[in-house]
N, C-alpha and C positions, 0 to 999 in steps of 0.2 A: 506476615501479611502486609506486603508493601503498599497495597492500595486500599486498605481498610477504610470503608465508608466514602471513598472517592467515587465520583460519578465519571464513568468512562463511556463515551459515545463512539460507536464504531460503525462507519458507513459500509454498505456492502457486506454485512455480517450474516446474511442468511445462508451462506455456504462458503466452502473453500477456506482461504486464509482468514477471512473475517470471522467465520464461525469458530475456528480454533482460537483466534485471539480473544473472542468473547468468552469462551470457556476458561481460558487461562487467566484473564483479568479477574473473572468472577472467583476463581479458585484462590486468588490472592486478596479477597475481601472487597473487591469493587462492586459498586452498583452499576450494572451494565445496561446501556441503551443499545439494543440490537436493532439496527436500522437497515432496511432493505426496501427496494421498490416492489419486491414480491412480498406482500404482507404475510402470506401463509408461511413462507420460508422463515421470516423473522419470528413468527409465532412458534414454529417448531424449535428453533434454537433457544428461544427464551424458555420454553417448556423443558427442554433438556437441562438447562442450567438450574432452573428453579426460582425461588422467591427473590433472589437478588438481581434478576434480569427482567427487563420489560421490552416488548416488541413495539417498534414504531415503523409504520409504513410511510415512505417518502421517496419521491423521485428527486434525488439531490442535485439534479441539473436544473431544477426549477426553483427560483427564488422564493416564491410564495409558499411552496411546500416545505422548503427548508426552514423558513421563519416559523411556520406553524409547528413543525416537528421540534425545533429547539425549545419553543415555549412549552410544548407538552412534556418534553424531557424535564425541564426545570420544574414544572408543576408536579410531576409524579416522582421524580428522583432527586431533584435539586439542580443547581447550576452545574454546568459541565466543567470538570476539573481537567480531564484529558480527552482530547478529540483525536481520533484516528481516522484520517481520510483514506479509505481503502477502496471505495467503489470504482469500478473500471469496466470498460468494454473495449474490444479490439476487433472491429469489423472491416476496417479499411486497409488493404494491402496493395501496394504498387500505385504510385501516384498517378499513373496514366489510366488506371482503372477505377479509382475512387470517385464516386459521384459526390456532389455537394452535400446532399442530406446525410450521407454516411460520414463524411468529414466532420460536419457540424455536430452530429450525434457523438462521435468518438471524443471530440475536443470538449464538448459540453459535459459529458459524464466524467471524463478523466481529469480535466483541468478546471473547468468552470465550477464544478462541484466543490473543489478545494477552496476556491475563492468564496463561494456562497456560504459554505459551512463554517469556514474560519471567520468570515465577516459576522456571522450570526452569534458565535460564541465569544469573540474577542471583547466586546464591551463588558460582559460580566467578569471575564478574567482580569481586565484592566481595573475594574472596580475593586476586585478582591486581591489585587497585587500578586497575581500568580496564575499559572496554568501551563499546560503542555499541549502542543500539537505535533502529531507524528503523521507525516504524509508518506503513503506508499507509492513510490515512483517505480522505476524499472531500469535494468541495464540497458533497455532500449532507449532510455533518455540520455544515455551516456555514450552510445555507440550505434552505428548503423546496422540494425539487425532486422530490417523489414518492418511491416505494419506502420507505414509512414504517418498516418493520422494519429494513431495511438502513441507512437514514439515521439512525435513532435509535441504532443500534449504532455507526455511524461517529462520531457525536457523542460517544458514550461513549469511543471510542478516543482522542479528543482530550483529554478530561479525564484518562484513565488515563496518557497520555503526560506530561502536566504533573505528575501525582502521582509517577510514577517519577523524573522529572527532579529534582524538589525533594527527594524523600526520599533518593535515592541519589547525588546529585551530589557529596557530600563523599567518596565512595568513588572518585571519578574516572570515574564512569559518566555518559554523556550519553544523553538520550532526546529525539528529535524526531519530528515527523510531517510527512507530505507529503499534501496534499489535491489530487488530480488532478481536472481537468474530464473531458470526454468524451475517451476514448482509443481509438484504432482498434486493437482486439484481436479475437481469434477469438470472444470471448463475444458479440459483436454479430452474428455470422453469421446466426443465426435471425431477428433483426430485419431484417437486410438482405435476406434471402430474401423477407420479406413486404413490405418497403418499400425497394427498391433505392436510393432517393435520400435515405435518412434522414440521412446525413452532410451532404449538400448543404443540407438544410433546417436542420440544427443549426448550420452554419457562421455563419449570419447573427447568431447571438447572441454570437459570439466576436470581440472587438476585433481580434485578430491574424489573423482571416480564415481560420482552419483549425481542425480538431479536432487533438487531441494524438496523438503517436505514443509507443509504449512507450519509445523512446530518451529522450524528454523526461523521463520519470519516472526512468529509470535514471540520467541525468545528475544529477538532484537528489539521488537516494539516495546516489550515490557521493560527492558533495560533503559531504553531512551526515555520512556515515560516516567521512570522511577527517579527517586532522589539520588540514586547511585550515579546518574548522569547529570547531576546538578550544575556542572560547569561546561556542558556540551550543548551548543546551539548553532544553527545555521550549517550543519554538516550533512553529508550524504554518506550513509553507511551501506556499502555494497555487501549484500549477503548472497553470494553468487558462486560459492564453491571454487573461487579462484578464476572464474571465466575471464574477467576483464584484466587480470594480471598478465595474461598472455597464454599462449597455447604451446605446450611443450612439443606436441606432435609436429606442429608447423615449424617450431624452432629447430627441432632435430632434423627435419627435411632440409631446411635452409642451410644448416651447418654441414650436412652431408653434401649438398650441392657445392658449397664453398670449398670443401675438401677435395671434391672431384675436380673442380676447376684448377686448383693448385697442382694437382697431379698431371694435368694435361701439358 
């Protein structure tokens, strides 16, 4: 029971990766704050988990709602020991087509929320000389893969992760990030409805031969949040099936081209 009686707050945990993380942390003894802007979804997840979980409705891109939510978590469960910043949205694709409200919404939910939630829990962590923040970023924050507003915000999350780790490490606080590749979550359903074989087409870019599952990210989050990672801070753990390591299919084609050129 790695998280027995620890308070773990997870944003965007009403579905997808966040939902699975909430379930997994609870299974390891944590008191889980299920946080989502859709209150009914948070309630569903908390009910699935049972007595160790409580639902909290908050738009984490809004400072007043974040402050109220963190106070409610502390009142009902206790001060936050582990914060997982998972909430995200990705509506803006192609910089020439993104309008200003879409850009601002993507950046607010993806990046500003990490600032607001971290700012809200850090004073208590400093006072207690310890705490863990795990930020869910993306391979999009490390490479050009489209969705420019989302991707730029995810890149900002990486730098903010490093800043928190360096500035507050002497208080016993660790802060790390996880950069997932393609993960099979409900957010893909609309795309699947239009293109039923989208995952089959994406698989060819992944050296491990599959897209990720929410459990893959939950496993990484639990490790980074646990005492097993006690000397790890300020790092970005890519959980991407080898995507960013390189593409063998492309490499093979390049090698073939080079071989053909030598034969000419």
